[in-house]
Backbone bond lengths (Angstrom), bond angles and torsions (degrees), N, CA, C in turn:
res aa  C-N    CA-C-N  psi(-1)  N-CA   C-N-CA  omega(-1)  CA-C   N-CA-C  phi
1 X - - - 1.467 - - 1.518 109.86 -
2 X 1.328 116.56 131.29 1.450 121.20 -178.36 1.523 110.21 -72.64
3 X 1.338 115.18 129.92 1.460 120.49 -179.71 1.518 109.79 -132.18
4 X 1.313 115.14 158.80 1.452 121.07 176.40 1.518 109.87 -81.00
5 X 1.329 117.21 177.16 1.455 121.07 -177.07 1.523 112.94 -63.23
6 X 1.329 117.54 -30.98 1.463 120.16 -179.16 1.521 112.65 -84.68
7 X 1.329 116.81 7.01 1.464 120.05 175.19 1.503 115.00 92.05
8 X 1.332 119.04 -4.61 1.460 121.89 -179.37 1.528 110.43 -86.60
9 X 1.328 116.14 157.70 1.454 120.74 178.40 1.517 110.80 -66.34
10 X 1.307 116.63 145.19 1.455 120.95 178.34 1.523 109.62 -70.71
11 X 1.334 114.64 165.55 1.466 119.54 -179.48 1.520 110.85 -63.32
12 X 1.332 117.38 -37.44 1.465 121.13 -179.96 1.518 111.13 -63.06
13 X 1.321 116.25 -43.80 1.471 120.07 178.88 1.532 110.65 -64.09
14 X 1.314 115.76 -41.96 1.458 119.39 179.37 1.528 110.71 -65.18
15 X 1.344 116.81 -38.41 1.460 120.06 179.56 1.522 111.35 -65.56
16 X 1.313 117.53 -41.92 1.464 120.90 179.30 1.527 111.51 -62.87
17 X 1.311 115.70 -34.66 1.469 119.51 -178.07 1.524 111.89 -81.06
18 X 1.332 116.70 -38.05 1.468 120.76 -172.53 1.518 112.59 -116.13
19 X 1.339 118.29 29.37 1.464 120.09 -177.01 1.527 113.53 -58.44
20 X 1.363 121.15 -30.75 1.478 118.57 175.88 1.536 112.51 -61.94
21 X 1.348 116.28 -35.05 1.469 120.09 178.89 1.529 109.92 -67.18
22 X 1.333 116.46 -43.61 1.464 120.24 177.62 1.523 110.75 -62.50
23 X 1.330 116.17 -37.10 1.461 120.47 179.86 1.526 110.78 -66.19
24 X 1.330 116.98 -38.62 1.459 121.06 177.29 1.526 111.51 -67.13
25 X 1.337 115.98 -32.43 1.462 120.39 -179.05 1.521 112.25 -77.48
26 X 1.326 117.65 -20.51 1.457 121.70 -174.13 1.536 113.57 -56.92
27 X 1.353 120.21 -48.56 1.477 118.90 179.24 1.525 112.82 -59.06
28 X 1.347 116.32 -38.67 1.468 119.76 178.96 1.525 110.57 -66.20
29 X 1.338 116.66 -40.82 1.464 120.04 178.52 1.526 110.79 -63.22
30 X 1.329 116.61 -42.70 1.465 120.37 178.67 1.522 110.56 -62.35
31 X 1.333 116.55 -41.27 1.465 120.72 179.48 1.529 110.61 -59.68
32 X 1.340 116.72 -48.32 1.462 119.77 -177.62 1.529 111.37 -67.10
33 X 1.321 117.30 -36.91 1.465 119.81 179.17 1.527 110.81 -63.76
34 X 1.341 115.91 -44.04 1.468 120.35 -175.97 1.526 111.83 -73.37
35 X 1.333 117.06 -44.46 1.459 120.05 -171.04 1.531 114.32 -100.70
36 X 1.343 118.04 -10.85 1.460 119.60 -178.63 1.527 114.15 -120.04
37 X 1.311 117.11 -40.19 1.462 119.35 -175.00 1.525 112.98 -91.53
38 X 1.327 117.78 -46.25 1.465 119.99 178.78 1.536 111.29 -60.27
39 X 1.356 119.45 -43.25 1.482 118.82 178.38 1.517 114.48 -63.16
40 X 1.349 118.00 -13.08 1.469 119.49 179.41 1.529 111.39 -62.30
41 X 1.347 117.09 -19.52 1.452 119.35 174.54 1.516 112.62 -62.99
42 X 1.330 116.48 -20.35 1.460 121.00 178.20 1.511 113.35 -68.58
43 X 1.354 117.95 -8.26 1.469 120.72 176.94 1.526 110.68 -58.44
44 X 1.339 116.32 -27.95 1.471 119.79 179.01 1.522 111.75 -58.44
45 X 1.344 117.16 -26.07 1.459 120.25 179.94 1.523 111.86 -61.11
46 X 1.334 116.76 -25.83 1.466 120.18 -179.87 1.518 111.66 -65.57
47 X 1.321 118.02 -19.03 1.455 121.99 -177.78 1.530 111.56 -113.00
48 X 1.333 116.14 16.92 1.456 120.70 -177.54 1.527 111.15 -130.53
49 X 1.312 115.00 158.81 1.458 120.97 165.58 1.520 105.35 -90.25
50 X 1.311 114.95 83.21 1.466 120.30 -166.47 1.519 111.94 -69.48
51 X 1.329 113.57 136.48 1.462 121.30 175.33 1.526 107.94 -127.66
52 X 1.328 118.69 122.62 1.471 120.24 -179.70 1.527 113.20 -56.54
53 X 1.330 116.92 -32.85 1.465 119.31 -178.76 1.527 112.33 -71.07
54 X 1.336 116.90 -28.73 1.467 120.68 -179.70 1.530 112.57 -92.71
55 X 1.324 116.89 -22.26 1.456 119.94 -179.83 1.516 112.62 80.09
56 X 1.332 115.68 178.59 1.461 120.79 -176.67 1.524 111.50 -66.77
57 X 1.317 116.92 -42.93 1.465 120.35 -175.92 1.522 112.61 -77.94
58 X 1.334 118.08 -20.23 1.455 120.37 -177.01 1.507 115.17 -101.42
59 X 1.332 117.96 -8.71 1.465 121.38 -178.05 1.524 111.40 -73.37
60 X 1.320 115.79 157.30 1.466 121.90 -177.79 1.526 110.90 -70.56
61 X 1.318 116.61 130.45 1.463 122.30 178.94 1.525 109.43 -81.66
62 X 1.345 116.48 124.58 1.472 120.49 -177.65 1.523 112.15 -119.53
63 X 1.316 117.43 5.54 1.460 120.41 178.05 1.524 112.68 65.52
64 X 1.329 116.43 -126.14 1.470 121.88 -175.44 1.531 113.01 -94.57
65 X 1.310 117.42 13.05 1.465 120.51 -176.50 1.532 111.99 -59.41
66 X 1.339 117.22 -40.56 1.467 119.65 -179.80 1.522 111.09 -63.15
67 X 1.333 117.18 -36.48 1.466 120.40 178.50 1.528 110.49 -70.20
68 X 1.323 116.42 -37.91 1.474 119.92 176.79 1.528 110.14 -62.79
69 X 1.344 116.24 -44.75 1.470 120.22 178.25 1.522 110.92 -62.32
70 X 1.341 115.62 -37.41 1.468 120.20 -179.33 1.524 110.75 -66.25
71 X 1.332 116.42 -50.14 1.458 120.83 -173.92 1.530 113.11 -75.12
72 X 1.329 116.65 -21.68 1.471 119.42 -179.25 1.518 112.03 -101.18
73 X 1.318 117.23 7.68 1.457 120.52 178.04 1.517 111.19 -61.11
74 X 1.311 115.77 153.17 1.465 120.92 -173.50 1.523 112.52 -60.41
75 X 1.324 117.47 -37.34 1.470 120.58 -175.10 1.520 112.78 -109.68
76 X 1.347 118.95 12.88 1.465 120.46 -176.14 1.522 111.81 -63.49
77 X 1.345 116.97 -44.99 1.467 120.18 -178.54 1.521 111.54 -60.14
78 X 1.337 116.07 -42.35 1.467 120.39 178.32 1.518 110.80 -64.93
79 X 1.334 116.85 -43.18 1.464 120.81 -179.87 1.525 110.71 -63.98
80 X 1.338 117.05 -39.64 1.465 120.68 178.99 1.518 110.47 -66.22
81 X 1.341 117.04 -42.60 1.470 120.37 177.53 1.517 111.14 -60.15
82 X 1.333 116.86 -47.04 1.453 120.58 -179.80 1.530 111.46 -63.06
83 X 1.327 116.35 -39.09 1.460 120.16 -179.92 1.518 110.91 -63.36
84 X 1.323 116.65 -46.80 1.463 120.81 -179.05 1.526 111.00 -64.22
85 X 1.327 116.56 -46.05 1.471 120.05 -178.66 1.517 111.43 -64.58
86 X 1.342 117.06 -45.27 1.463 119.93 178.46 1.519 110.80 -64.04
87 X 1.339 116.80 -37.88 1.460 120.29 -179.78 1.521 110.74 -61.92
88 X 1.332 116.40 -44.68 1.470 120.55 -179.72 1.524 110.49 -65.27
89 X 1.336 116.74 -45.66 1.468 120.38 -179.72 1.531 110.68 -63.78
90 X 1.335 116.85 -43.45 1.465 119.88 178.42 1.518 111.49 -61.50
91 X 1.328 116.21 -38.78 1.460 120.11 -179.32 1.521 111.03 -67.70
92 X 1.321 116.73 -43.18 1.471 120.96 -179.71 1.522 110.95 -67.85
93 X 1.343 115.85 -46.84 1.463 120.29 -177.91 1.526 111.88 -71.82
94 X 1.327 117.53 -32.91 1.455 119.88 -171.10 1.504 116.07 -93.91
95 X 1.337 118.62 -12.07 1.459 119.79 -174.74 1.526 112.71 -77.80
96 X 1.316 117.88 -43.73 1.458 121.01 -172.09 1.535 115.00 -82.72
97 X 1.349 120.75 -36.82 1.472 119.62 -177.63 1.527 115.76 -53.32
98 X 1.342 121.24 -43.45 1.473 118.94 177.90 1.525 112.82 -61.43
99 X 1.332 117.01 -36.91 1.463 120.43 178.81 1.521 110.49 -66.73
100 X 1.337 115.83 -46.51 1.472 120.13 179.84 1.526 110.73 -61.90
101 X 1.343 116.51 -43.72 1.458 120.39 -179.55 1.521 111.02 -63.68
102 X 1.329 117.40 -40.47 1.463 120.80 178.81 1.526 111.05 -63.61
103 X 1.329 116.87 -40.50 1.470 120.24 178.40 1.522 110.22 -65.49
104 X 1.343 116.99 -41.37 1.471 120.85 178.23 1.531 110.46 -61.24
105 X 1.331 116.88 -44.42 1.458 120.56 178.64 1.529 111.09 -62.25
106 X 1.325 116.58 -41.70 1.464 120.01 -177.83 1.523 112.32 -67.62
107 X 1.338 116.80 -27.38 1.459 120.31 -178.66 1.532 112.26 -91.51
108 X 1.329 117.53 -7.43 1.460 120.93 179.22 1.525 109.84 -74.19
109 X 1.302 117.71 125.29 1.462 122.04 -176.14 1.521 113.01 -87.22
110 X 1.322 117.28 -23.83 1.466 121.19 -179.81 1.531 108.72 -82.34
111 X 1.338 116.51 104.55 1.460 120.83 -174.06 1.524 112.23 -64.31
112 X 1.324 118.21 -39.44 1.461 121.44 -178.47 1.527 110.40 -64.43
113 X 1.338 116.34 -48.50 1.463 119.76 179.40 1.521 111.04 -64.30
114 X 1.344 117.12 -38.21 1.461 120.34 -178.96 1.528 110.74 -62.63
115 X 1.312 117.21 -44.92 1.469 120.27 -179.40 1.526 110.89 -66.82
116 X 1.323 116.42 -38.70 1.465 119.52 178.07 1.523 110.38 -64.22
117 X 1.334 117.10 -43.91 1.463 121.09 179.70 1.527 110.84 -65.37
118 X 1.328 117.34 -37.78 1.461 120.19 178.80 1.528 111.22 -64.45
119 X 1.315 116.49 -44.18 1.469 120.36 178.87 1.528 110.25 -61.21
120 X 1.324 116.97 -43.65 1.468 120.84 179.60 1.528 111.26 -63.00
121 X 1.334 117.06 -36.49 1.467 120.11 -179.20 1.522 111.88 -74.16
122 X 1.354 117.56 -25.52 1.464 120.38 179.79 1.528 112.26 -78.45
123 X 1.328 117.09 -29.63 1.468 121.39 -170.98 1.532 114.59 -56.44
124 X 1.355 120.59 -43.29 1.470 118.75 -177.63 1.520 114.25 -56.74
125 X 1.342 117.15 -28.35 1.462 119.68 -179.21 1.524 112.40 -65.98
126 X 1.339 116.84 -23.12 1.460 121.12 -177.13 1.523 112.68 -99.25
127 X 1.329 115.97 3.72 1.454 120.43 178.42 1.525 108.90 -86.26
128 X 1.322 117.04 137.53 1.455 122.08 179.99 1.524 111.04 -58.21
129 X 1.344 115.82 144.56 1.464 120.63 178.48 1.524 110.97 -59.54
130 X 1.324 117.34 -33.58 1.466 120.76 178.80 1.521 110.60 -64.36
131 X 1.331 116.03 -41.82 1.469 120.24 179.53 1.529 110.34 -67.66
132 X 1.330 115.55 -43.09 1.466 119.76 178.49 1.531 110.53 -58.48
133 X 1.322 116.68 -46.26 1.467 120.77 -179.09 1.528 111.56 -66.91
134 X 1.340 116.51 -33.90 1.466 119.57 176.76 1.525 110.38 -64.72
135 X 1.332 117.12 -41.58 1.463 121.17 177.54 1.524 111.05 -64.33
136 X 1.336 116.07 -44.63 1.462 120.00 180.00 1.525 110.73 -62.47
137 X 1.320 116.55 -42.61 1.469 120.70 178.07 1.521 111.23 -60.62
138 X 1.332 115.75 -41.02 1.465 120.11 -179.46 1.520 111.49 -68.14
139 X 1.329 117.56 -40.45 1.462 121.69 -177.34 1.530 112.62 -73.23
140 X 1.355 116.88 -30.44 1.456 120.31 -172.77 1.524 114.13 -102.81
141 X 1.320 117.70 1.61 1.466 118.69 175.68 1.525 109.44 -68.91
142 X 1.306 117.17 172.00 1.468 121.25 -171.87 1.515 113.33 -60.43
143 X 1.334 117.73 -22.97 1.478 120.55 178.02 1.526 111.31 -115.33
144 X 1.330 117.56 16.30 1.460 121.33 -178.62 1.515 112.79 -73.52
145 X 1.331 115.10 166.29 1.463 120.79 -176.69 1.527 111.76 -64.37
146 X 1.321 117.19 -45.18 1.464 120.33 179.84 1.520 110.39 -66.31
147 X 1.322 116.97 -39.65 1.466 120.42 178.38 1.524 111.04 -63.23
148 X 1.334 116.64 -40.10 1.466 119.93 177.29 1.521 110.94 -61.48
149 X 1.338 116.80 -40.08 1.467 120.61 178.95 1.522 110.80 -66.53
150 X 1.340 117.15 -44.63 1.463 120.56 179.43 1.524 111.28 -65.51
151 X 1.336 116.74 -34.54 1.460 120.58 176.91 1.522 110.19 -65.82
152 X 1.330 115.43 -39.60 1.473 120.36 177.25 1.528 110.93 -62.99
153 X 1.350 116.72 -31.92 1.460 120.58 178.85 1.522 112.31 -77.19
154 X 1.350 117.20 -11.60 1.455 119.99 177.10 1.509 115.17 116.90
155 X 1.329 117.74 -0.80 1.465 120.12 178.61 1.526 109.95 -79.54
156 X 1.334 114.38 157.60 1.456 120.14 179.63 1.523 110.51 -69.55
157 X 1.332 116.45 137.50 1.467 120.27 177.07 1.538 109.13 -69.50
158 X 1.300 115.95 130.00 1.463 120.34 -177.33 1.524 109.81 -168.44
159 X 1.318 115.91 169.21 1.457 121.38 169.01 1.525 106.66 -85.61
160 X 1.313 116.89 105.40 1.455 120.72 -171.29 1.526 112.62 -65.30
161 X 1.321 117.74 -30.01 1.458 120.11 179.07 1.529 112.02 -69.67
162 X 1.322 116.92 -20.71 1.461 121.31 179.63 1.529 112.20 -95.68
163 X 1.321 116.75 5.86 1.463 120.69 -179.96 1.529 109.42 -76.47
164 X 1.332 118.48 117.69 1.463 120.93 -176.07 1.522 114.29 -87.98
165 X 1.319 116.94 5.79 1.463 120.11 -176.57 1.527 111.05 -85.42
166 X 1.334 114.82 145.84 1.462 121.74 175.38 1.519 108.20 -80.83
167 X 1.353 121.25 136.51 1.468 128.01 2.85 1.527 112.29 -112.01
168 X 1.326 118.41 38.74 1.465 121.65 -172.18 1.529 111.06 -57.11
169 X 1.331 116.87 -55.07 1.466 119.49 -177.94 1.526 111.05 -64.02
170 X 1.321 117.28 -36.32 1.469 120.81 -179.69 1.533 111.02 -61.64
171 X 1.328 115.53 -42.89 1.468 119.42 -179.53 1.522 110.41 -69.67
172 X 1.326 117.38 -40.40 1.467 120.58 177.74 1.529 110.13 -59.01
173 X 1.319 116.46 -45.23 1.466 120.61 179.30 1.521 111.38 -62.11
174 X 1.328 117.39 -40.85 1.465 121.14 179.65 1.526 111.44 -65.98
175 X 1.330 116.76 -41.63 1.468 120.45 -179.38 1.527 111.21 -67.68
176 X 1.328 116.63 -34.89 1.475 119.43 175.19 1.522 109.69 -61.93
177 X 1.348 116.21 -44.24 1.457 120.11 178.82 1.513 112.60 -62.31
178 X 1.319 116.98 -38.29 1.469 120.86 178.20 1.528 110.24 -65.37
179 X 1.320 116.81 -46.24 1.467 120.56 -178.47 1.526 111.39 -62.94
180 X 1.330 116.71 -41.54 1.461 120.91 -176.89 1.518 111.33 -73.69
181 X 1.329 117.72 -42.42 1.460 119.62 -169.95 1.512 116.58 -103.55
182 X 1.329 118.79 -7.78 1.457 120.39 -174.08 1.529 112.12 -62.77
183 X 1.316 117.13 -48.91 1.459 119.90 -177.42 1.506 112.85 -65.55
184 X 1.324 115.99 -46.44 1.464 120.05 -179.27 1.526 110.80 -66.51
185 X 1.330 116.47 -36.80 1.457 119.70 178.66 1.515 113.45 -69.16
186 X 1.329 116.98 -20.92 1.468 119.87 -179.71 1.523 112.80 -77.31
187 X 1.342 117.65 -12.46 1.466 120.36 -176.21 1.521 111.21 -58.86
188 X 1.330 116.29 -47.81 1.462 119.80 -176.19 1.521 110.89 -65.56
189 X 1.344 117.23 -36.11 1.468 119.68 178.23 1.533 111.07 -72.06
190 X 1.325 116.67 -37.61 1.465 119.80 177.40 1.519 110.56 -61.37
191 X 1.331 117.07 -41.10 1.456 121.40 177.81 1.524 110.97 -63.41
192 X 1.331 116.59 -43.08 1.463 120.32 179.77 1.522 111.38 -64.37
193 X 1.336 116.59 -40.84 1.464 120.15 -179.91 1.532 110.93 -66.30
194 X 1.346 116.54 -36.07 1.469 119.67 179.67 1.527 112.26 -65.18
195 X 1.339 116.77 -20.18 1.465 120.84 -180.00 1.525 113.05 -91.58
196 X 1.334 116.87 -0.64 1.460 120.10 176.99 1.530 109.18 -68.39
197 X 1.306 116.75 135.28 1.466 122.32 -177.70 1.529 110.44 -61.77
198 X 1.338 116.11 117.60 1.462 120.57 -179.69 1.523 112.55 -66.36
199 X 1.331 116.42 -23.31 1.466 119.20 178.67 1.522 111.28 -61.56
200 X 1.333 115.94 -34.69 1.464 119.26 178.48 1.525 110.62 -65.39
201 X 1.341 116.04 -41.87 1.460 119.78 179.25 1.531 111.06 -65.49
202 X 1.318 116.00 -42.40 1.461 119.88 -179.79 1.520 110.84 -65.21
203 X 1.331 117.11 -40.88 1.461 120.16 178.81 1.521 110.68 -64.47
204 X 1.333 115.70 -40.52 1.467 119.49 178.49 1.519 111.03 -65.65
205 X 1.344 117.39 -38.46 1.460 121.19 178.75 1.528 110.67 -64.89
206 X 1.330 116.74 -39.19 1.468 120.47 177.94 1.519 111.97 -65.84
207 X 1.334 115.37 -28.85 1.466 120.13 178.72 1.522 112.37 -83.24
208 X 1.339 116.27 0.01 1.454 119.89 175.47 1.512 115.21 100.13
209 X 1.324 118.18 7.58 1.466 120.53 179.82 1.526 109.61 -74.22
210 X 1.330 116.14 132.20 1.455 119.54 177.04 1.540 109.57 -80.82
211 X 1.342 116.33 -178.85 1.466 119.89 -175.02 1.518 111.30 -62.91
212 X 1.331 117.56 -44.57 1.457 119.99 -179.50 1.524 111.57 -62.65
213 X 1.321 117.42 -39.68 1.464 120.13 178.85 1.529 111.52 -66.12
214 X 1.322 117.40 -35.92 1.469 119.81 177.08 1.530 110.93 -66.56
215 X 1.332 115.42 -38.13 1.466 118.84 177.05 1.521 110.50 -66.79
216 X 1.319 115.75 -42.90 1.472 120.36 -175.02 1.519 112.51 -69.10
217 X 1.328 117.33 -42.34 1.457 120.04 -171.56 1.539 113.98 -100.15
218 X 1.336 117.28 -10.38 1.471 119.24 -179.14 1.527 111.29 -120.70
219 X 1.339 116.61 -54.97 1.463 120.26 -174.11 1.532 111.51 -68.35
220 X 1.335 116.20 -52.68 1.470 119.66 -176.01 1.532 112.13 -60.93
221 X 1.347 119.92 -47.40 1.478 118.37 176.66 1.532 113.02 -61.09
222 X 1.334 117.17 -29.27 1.466 120.12 -178.85 1.522 112.20 -70.62
223 X 1.333 117.03 -33.08 1.468 119.82 -178.28 1.529 112.44 -99.32
224 X 1.337 117.01 3.04 1.460 120.25 -178.30 1.532 113.09 -59.73
225 X 1.355 119.69 -44.75 1.476 118.42 178.29 1.525 112.40 -59.29
226 X 1.335 116.89 -40.69 1.462 120.46 178.12 1.519 110.80 -65.04
227 X 1.330 117.02 -41.56 1.457 120.86 179.61 1.527 111.15 -62.00
228 X 1.326 116.88 -40.17 1.462 120.63 178.54 1.525 111.29 -66.30
229 X 1.326 116.86 -37.38 1.461 120.27 177.42 1.526 110.39 -65.57
230 X 1.328 117.05 -43.70 1.463 120.66 179.41 1.523 111.26 -65.78
231 X 1.344 116.58 -35.80 1.465 120.23 177.45 1.520 110.49 -64.77
232 X 1.318 116.51 -41.83 1.468 120.62 179.22 1.523 110.58 -62.37
233 X 1.332 116.80 -44.18 1.459 120.31 178.68 1.528 111.28 -64.85
234 X 1.326 116.73 -37.13 1.463 120.58 179.53 1.518 111.52 -65.42
235 X 1.323 116.65 -39.38 1.459 120.41 178.38 1.523 110.21 -63.65
236 X 1.344 117.05 -37.39 1.453 120.72 -179.65 1.514 114.04 -64.83
237 X 1.335 116.53 -28.75 1.472 120.82 -178.73 1.528 111.82 -109.42
238 X 1.318 116.47 19.59 1.453 120.77 -171.08 1.527 112.14 -66.81
239 X 1.327 118.97 -26.49 1.462 121.23 -176.71 1.523 112.73 -75.24
240 X 1.316 118.69 -9.59 1.461 119.32 -179.26 1.532 111.36 -70.81
241 X 1.321 117.75 -35.46 1.472 126.73 172.04 1.538 114.60 41.15
242 X 1.310 118.81 34.34 1.455 120.21 176.25 1.510 113.71 60.31
243 X 1.338 116.43 45.93 1.469 120.78 -172.69 1.527 112.68 -62.10
244 X 1.352 118.05 -28.49 1.460 119.97 -179.07 1.522 111.10 -63.80
245 X 1.321 116.54 -41.30 1.465 120.28 178.54 1.522 110.90 -71.65
246 X 1.324 116.66 -36.95 1.464 119.93 177.18 1.524 110.40 -62.61
247 X 1.315 116.88 -41.13 1.458 121.42 -179.51 1.525 111.28 -60.77
248 X 1.328 116.29 -32.98 1.462 120.76 -179.94 1.531 111.49 -82.11
249 X 1.323 117.14 -36.41 1.459 120.75 -170.90 1.519 114.84 -89.51
250 X 1.333 117.92 -29.69 1.462 116.82 -173.40 1.524 111.44 -77.21
251 X 1.307 114.89 165.86 1.459 122.44 -176.19 1.527 107.85 -148.23
252 X 1.344 118.83 164.41 1.465 119.96 -178.33 1.523 113.98 -51.19
253 X 1.328 117.98 -33.19 1.459 121.24 -178.41 1.528 111.32 -67.11
254 X 1.344 117.35 -27.41 1.461 120.58 -176.74 1.525 112.82 -110.57
255 X 1.333 118.74 14.27 1.466 121.04 179.22 1.528 111.70 -55.84
256 X 1.319 116.49 -39.02 1.464 120.17 -175.57 1.528 113.06 -65.20
257 X 1.325 117.39 -24.19 1.468 119.97 -178.78 1.526 112.43 -114.39
258 X 1.335 118.15 -14.14 1.465 120.95 -175.06 1.517 113.92 -111.96
259 X 1.312 117.34 -17.19 1.458 120.29 -177.22 1.523 110.17 -70.77
260 X 1.339 117.75 125.00 1.457 122.90 178.07 1.524 108.73 -118.49
261 X 1.320 116.58 176.48 1.461 119.98 -174.74 1.520 112.31 -59.13
262 X 1.333 117.18 -39.10 1.462 119.86 -179.52 1.526 111.07 -64.91
263 X 1.322 116.97 -47.86 1.466 119.73 -178.31 1.529 111.29 -71.24
264 X 1.327 116.58 -35.66 1.467 120.71 176.33 1.531 110.31 -61.25
265 X 1.327 115.52 -45.20 1.461 120.06 178.94 1.523 110.77 -65.69
266 X 1.317 116.54 -38.22 1.466 120.52 179.10 1.521 110.33 -59.28
267 X 1.330 116.92 -45.75 1.464 119.76 179.77 1.521 112.10 -68.08
268 X 1.344 116.28 -38.74 1.455 120.59 -179.18 1.528 111.75 -69.17
269 X 1.341 116.02 -39.30 1.460 120.34 -173.40 1.520 113.42 -87.82
270 X 1.336 117.43 -31.12 1.460 120.40 -174.95 1.519 111.95 -124.43
271 X 1.314 116.36 29.42 1.459 120.79 178.14 1.517 110.94 -88.58
272 X 1.312 116.55 -125.23 1.461 120.75 -179.13 1.525 111.53 -65.89
273 X 1.335 116.73 -35.74 1.465 121.07 176.01 1.525 108.75 -124.07
274 X 1.315 116.73 133.73 1.462 121.40 -179.14 1.525 108.87 -82.20
275 X 1.338 116.50 128.17 1.462 122.02 -179.73 1.524 108.99 -134.58
276 X 1.328 116.31 90.54 1.463 120.78 -178.30 1.527 111.46 -67.30
277 X 1.318 117.18 -32.94 1.458 120.48 -179.87 1.508 112.13 -63.36
278 X 1.340 117.24 -41.60 1.452 121.64 178.84 1.524 110.68 -65.09
279 X 1.329 116.65 -41.87 1.460 120.99 178.68 1.525 110.77 -61.89
280 X 1.327 116.98 -43.29 1.458 120.89 179.03 1.518 111.41 -65.82
281 X 1.329 117.08 -39.60 1.460 121.06 177.97 1.526 110.91 -61.04
282 X 1.325 116.60 -41.90 1.460 120.53 178.16 1.523 110.90 -64.13
283 X 1.329 116.42 -44.33 1.456 119.75 179.06 1.518 112.10 -62.57
284 X 1.347 116.97 -40.15 1.461 121.03 178.72 1.521 110.77 -66.09
285 X 1.330 116.62 -41.34 1.467 120.72 178.55 1.526 110.73 -59.79
286 X 1.330 116.75 -45.73 1.455 120.29 -179.03 1.527 111.75 -68.61
287 X 1.322 116.94 -34.20 1.468 120.24 177.69 1.525 111.23 -66.42
288 X 1.330 115.77 -42.26 1.465 119.78 179.26 1.528 110.45 -64.66
289 X 1.329 116.50 -44.55 1.469 120.06 178.88 1.525 110.27 -63.25
290 X 1.344 117.35 -41.80 1.455 120.94 178.57 1.515 112.02 -62.23
291 X 1.330 117.51 -40.01 1.467 121.17 178.40 1.520 111.01 -65.19
292 X 1.338 116.00 -43.07 1.470 119.74 178.17 1.526 110.88 -61.21
293 X 1.339 116.49 -44.17 1.464 120.38 178.91 1.520 111.18 -62.83
294 X 1.331 116.95 -38.57 1.460 121.10 179.33 1.523 110.88 -62.63
295 X 1.335 117.08 -47.05 1.465 121.29 -178.79 1.531 110.70 -65.62
296 X 1.330 116.59 -45.43 1.462 120.19 -179.47 1.524 110.79 -64.19
297 X 1.334 116.99 -44.06 1.462 120.50 179.02 1.520 111.51 -61.47
298 X 1.324 116.26 -40.40 1.459 119.94 179.35 1.529 111.32 -63.45
299 X 1.335 116.52 -42.17 1.461 119.74 179.61 1.526 111.75 -67.27
300 X 1.342 116.44 -40.01 1.461 119.84 178.48 1.525 110.92 -64.91
301 X 1.340 116.68 -41.89 1.464 119.95 178.08 1.524 111.28 -62.66
302 X 1.330 115.34 -41.56 1.464 119.48 -179.77 1.518 111.29 -64.49
303 X 1.344 115.90 -38.23 1.447 120.16 -179.25 1.519 112.16 -72.72
304 X 1.339 116.49 -36.91 1.467 120.60 -175.39 1.517 112.71 -84.50
305 X 1.331 117.65 -36.89 1.467 120.31 -172.61 1.533 113.83 -123.16
306 X 1.323 117.27 -4.69 1.482 122.95 -177.12 1.511 112.81 69.88
307 X 1.330 117.93 10.00 1.448 121.64 176.16 1.535 108.68 -109.99
308 X 1.324 116.05 140.26 1.457 119.70 -179.93 1.511 110.03 -148.50
309 X 1.329 115.25 156.33 1.456 121.43 179.81 1.513 110.90 -80.67
310 X 1.321 117.29 -33.93 1.470 121.86 178.47 1.511 110.11 -152.12
C-alpha cells in the first residue's frame, strides 16, 4: 500500500477506499465554490466606484475612498458603538441559555414531555423574522401583553420599541435572539450530553452524588470543549447582531441606539443614491474584524482552557 513519508495513506489510496464519501461531499463542495468562493471576487468593488453597466473590471478604481466615506460618515461612530454593545450583550445573554436548556432536557425523566418541550423550543428558529418582529411589536406596544405585565410591575406604560434610552433596545434585541435561537442551539449540546458515559453518572450516584453534583462534575466538564468551540464561533460572527430584525424593528426615533453597521450601510448604500462600493467596503471591514476576533478568541480559549477550534 502506497504511503507518505509520515506513514499515512496517500490521498489516492484514501480516495479509492472512501470514494462514496467524496462523492457525497461533491455537491456541497460545488455549492460553496459557486456561492461562497467565486463571489469573493466582488471584494474588488470595495475599491471601486462600481457601476453595474461597466462591471467589476470596467468600473473606476477609487482606492480607499469608500472606506474613508464609510469611516467618516455622520452616524458611523454611533453605529459602531451600537454594534459592539449589542454584540457583547447578545454574546452574554445568548451563550448560556442553550447549555442550560440542554442540561434541563437531559435531566428530564418524562420522555414524552421532554420531546414535546424540545419541539416547542425548536419552533421559533423556523419562524420568519417578519413574523417574529410582528409578534414583538404587538407584545411591546403601549397596550401589548408584555407592556401590561411590566406596567403591573411598576414600569411606566410606553411603547418599549420606541424607547430611545440605553440599553432598552439592546436588551430587547438580545432577548429576541435568545427566544429564537435557544432551543435550536441546544441541539448540539443535547447530543453531546447524550454521549456522556452513563457509567460515570451511576458510579457518582453510588458514591452519594446528587443530581446537581453529577451535572456539575461530570456533564459540564464533558461538554466544555464543545462549549468553547461554540463560543469561539459566536465571537467570530458577533458583528451580525441580528441585523434583519433590527432593520424591521428600528425607527427614526431609535436610530441613535438601534442603528448598527449593517443597517447604517444599508441606508448609506441603498438610500437616495445607490453605492455598491460603500456597501462592499462595509462588508469587507466587518469580515476582517470578525476574522480577527475569531483568531484572537481561539488563542485566548486555548491559553485559558487548553481547548481550541484550530
